[in-house]
Structure formats: structure tokens, C-alpha cells
C-alpha positions in Angstrom: 0.0 0.0 0.0 1.5 3.4 -1.0 1.8 6.2 1.4 -1.0 8.2 -0.3 -3.4 5.2 0.0 -2.5 4.8 3.6 -3.3 8.5 4.2 -6.7 8.1 2.5 -7.5 5.0 4.5 -6.5 6.6 7.7 -8.5 9.8 7.0 -11.6 7.7 5.9 -11.3 5.6 9.1 -11.1 8.7 11.2 -14.0 10.3 9.5 -16.1 7.1 10.0 -15.3 6.7 13.6 -16.0 10.4 14.3 -19.4 10.2 12.5 -20.3 7.0 14.4 -19.4 8.8 17.7 -21.4 11.8 16.9 -24.3 9.8 15.7 -24.9 8.7 19.4 -26.1 12.2 20.1 -29.7 12.9 19.2 -29.4 16.7 19.3 -28.1 18.5 16.2 -26.7 21.4 18.2 -24.8 19.0 20.6 -23.4 17.1 17.6 -22.2 20.3 15.8 -20.6 21.6 19.0 -18.7 18.5 19.7 -17.6 18.3 16.1 -16.4 21.8 16.3 -14.6 21.1 19.6 -12.7 18.2 17.8 -11.5 20.6 15.2 -10.4 23.1 17.8 -8.6 20.4 19.8 -6.8 19.0 16.6 -5.9 22.5 15.4 -4.2 23.3 18.9 -2.4 20.1 19.1 -1.0 20.5 15.6 0.0 24.2 16.3 1.8 23.0 19.5 3.7 20.1 17.6 4.8 22.4 14.8 6.2 24.8 17.3 8.1 22.0 18.9 9.3 21.0 15.4 10.6 24.6 14.7 12.3 24.6 18.2 14.0 21.4 17.5 15.1 22.5 14.0 16.8 25.5 15.7 18.4 23.2 18.3 19.5 20.8 15.5 21.2 23.7 13.7 23.0 24.7 16.9 24.0 21.0 17.5 25.2 20.6 13.9 27.5 23.6 14.5 28.8 22.1 17.7 29.4 18.8 16.0 31.7 20.6 13.5 33.9 21.5 16.4 33.9 17.9 17.7 31.3 17.9 20.3 27.6 17.0 20.9 27.3 14.0 18.7 25.1 12.1 21.0 22.9 15.2 21.5 22.6 15.5 17.8 21.5 12.0 17.3 18.9 12.3 20.1 17.6 15.5 18.7 17.3 14.0 15.2 15.2 11.1 16.7 12.9 13.6 18.6 12.5 15.6 15.4 11.5 12.5 13.4 8.9 11.7 16.1 7.5 15.2 16.2 7.3 15.3 12.4 5.3 12.0 12.4 3.0 13.4 15.1 2.5 16.5 12.9 1.6 14.4 9.9 -0.9 12.4 12.0 -2.4 15.5 13.6 -2.9 17.1 10.1 -4.9 14.0 9.2 -6.8 14.3 12.4 -7.5 18.0 11.7 -8.7 17.2 8.1 -11.0 14.6 9.3 -12.4 16.7 12.1 -13.1 19.6 9.7 -14.8 17.2 7.2 -17.0 15.8 10.0 -17.8 19.3 11.4 -18.8 20.4 8.0 -21.2 17.4 7.8 -22.8 18.0 11.2 -22.7 21.8 11.5 -26.0 23.7 11.7 -26.9 25.8 8.6 -26.4 28.9 10.6 -22.8 28.0 11.5 -19.7 28.6 9.5 -17.4 25.8 8.7 -14.4 25.5 11.0 -11.3 27.4 9.8 -7.9 26.6 11.4 -6.1 29.5 12.8 -3.6 31.3 10.6 -0.1 30.1 11.5 
């Protein structure tokens, strides 16, 4: 399975599970508010992880400079591992946010606007 097929499958699974969860609530307003809350939570988590990635990239630049002088090779290796994990988290959180927005759009009330992520 290719990477793009995996992403589509993951997104479809997330959307289906969110729809099933929201279908348990009988009130349209409650469903729309919970769906919007999922968008807000996913957006905040993604923003936080992307800030962590930016901080780690800055640390990585410093550690790379230190390595040129012969120090900090273990720190550099650990930092690269942390950065890889954070980038994977960011990818997963983007998929979560996309699924949450799709579900919110399906459940929002006609008077509500579709959720828009904050400008970063």
C-alpha cells in the first residue's frame, strides 16, 4: 500500500469513527458543537507540535554547528530522533484535523460557519 493510499484509508477511518461517535447524540446542536470542539482540539495540538518542530530544528542547527567543532554527537542523534517523532506526530495531527473539519462540515448547523484553522 502506498503512502497516499495509507493516508486516504486513515482519513476515511477517522471520519467514519467520528461520524459514528457523533451519531450517538440525538441533538443536532450538541453534535455540531462536539464536532467543532474536535476541530479546535486537533488544530491546537497541531500548532503545538509544529512549534516543537521549529524549536527542534533550531536546536539541530546549533548542535550541527557544535558537531563541527567535535562535540555534541550524542545530543545531535537524540535531537534527530525527537525531530523525526515530532514530524510523524504533525503528519498524524494534520490527518486528524482534516477529518475533524470534514465531520464538522457534515454536522454543522446551517447557521454555523465551517471551521477554519487559525492562521499560523
